[in-house]
N, C-alpha and C positions, 0 to 999 in steps of 0.2 A: 478559564478553560473554554475552548471553542470545540463544539461537537458538531459533526456533520455526518450525513449518510446519503447514499445513492443506490439505486436499484437498476439493473440492466438484465435483459433476457438475451442470452447468447445461443447460437445454433450448435454449439459443441457440447458434448456430454460433460458432466461435473468433473470426472477424472482428468479430462484434457484441460479444462479451464484451471482446475486446481494446480496441476503440474506446471502449466504455463506461468501462473502467478508466482508459484514457489521457486521457480528457477531464476536465480539471481541474474543470469546472463540476459534474461528477457526484460528486466525492469526498465531499462532505458527506452523500450518500445512503448511502454504504457505510462511512464512518468517522465515527462519532458523536462523536469527540473533536475534530474539526476545526471551527473557526469562522473566518469571514472569510478563506477561501483565495482568493488572487488570482494569476493567471498573470502573470508579469513580462515574458515574451517574447511577441512577436507571432506570429500564425499558428497553424497546426495543430500539435498535439503532435508532437514529434520528439526525437531526441537533442539535448540541450542546452536543451530547454524548461525554464524555471525558474519556480518558484512560491514564494509565502511565505504563511504563515498563522499563526493562533493555535491552539494545541492545549491542551485541558484538561490540567492538571497539568504540562505541559511548556513552556508559554509559546510564544514565537515559534519556528517551525521553517522553515528554508529548504530547498527540495527541488529536485532536478534529475533529469530523465530521463537516465539514463546508458546504457541499452540500450533500443532501439526496433526490434524485429524482428517487425513485423506479419505474421501474426497469432499468432506463437508465444511471444514473450517480451517482457516490459516490466520494467525495473528502475527504481525510484525510490530515489534516494540523498538522505538528509536529514541536516541538521546543526542543532543548537540548543545553547543554553547548558547544558542539562541532559543531553542525549543525542544521539548520532549513530545513525542507523537506516538500514537497507536493506530494501526490500520487493522481492522477486523474484517476479514473476508468470509462470507458464508455462501456456500454453493448448494443449491437444491435442484433436483430434477424438475423440469418444466416441459412436459411433452417430450419432444425429441431433443430438447436443449437443456439449458441451465438458467436458473434464476440466481443471479449473483447480487448479493447485498454487500456493499462496502460501507462500513461505518468506522468512526474513529474520533479521537480527541487530540487536540493540540494544546499544550500548556506552554505559553510563551514565557520567556525569561528576560530579566533585565529591563531595559527601556521599552522593549517590545510589549511588555505587559500593559502599558498604557495605551497601546494601539489595538487592543483586543476587539473593541467594538467595531472599529473601522475595518479590521481584517476578517471579521466573521463571514461576510458575504464572499470575499475572494477565496477563503479556505473552503467553504461549501462548494464553490464552483470548481475548485481543484479536485475534490472528491468525485464530482460528476464527470469532469474531464478525464480523469484516470479510468473510471469505469467504462466510459465510452471508448477510450483508447484500447482497453483490453478487448472489448467487443470487436472493434475494427481489426485489431491484430489477428484475432482468431476467425474472422469471417472469410 
């Protein structure tokens, strides 16, 4: 299993940051690896909201919101043929903005399991890149 985390301070309030990250239609703005992400359940994001999409290098990934504690915590749990992943977003007031912590774990499957050591650094970089992309999108 590969674990990684990143912290960013954003100039938007926690509610705005939370809503931006929870909205499936925004994910392509902060996750450059996603294409064709579609929400499968109707309505506003909440626990149980499901989505599916194609991801560079990983293929089809199915995701569900498993924790929805607006405006402080959002967890996305994903599964695919090559990996299972969890993204745990925590949002806390920080002056006039938000301290956002993104942590998670990636469990590789099949032949990719043997590449875990080599992929540890790139996965950690992806978490940092996604946190920065959220910061940029909301700036």
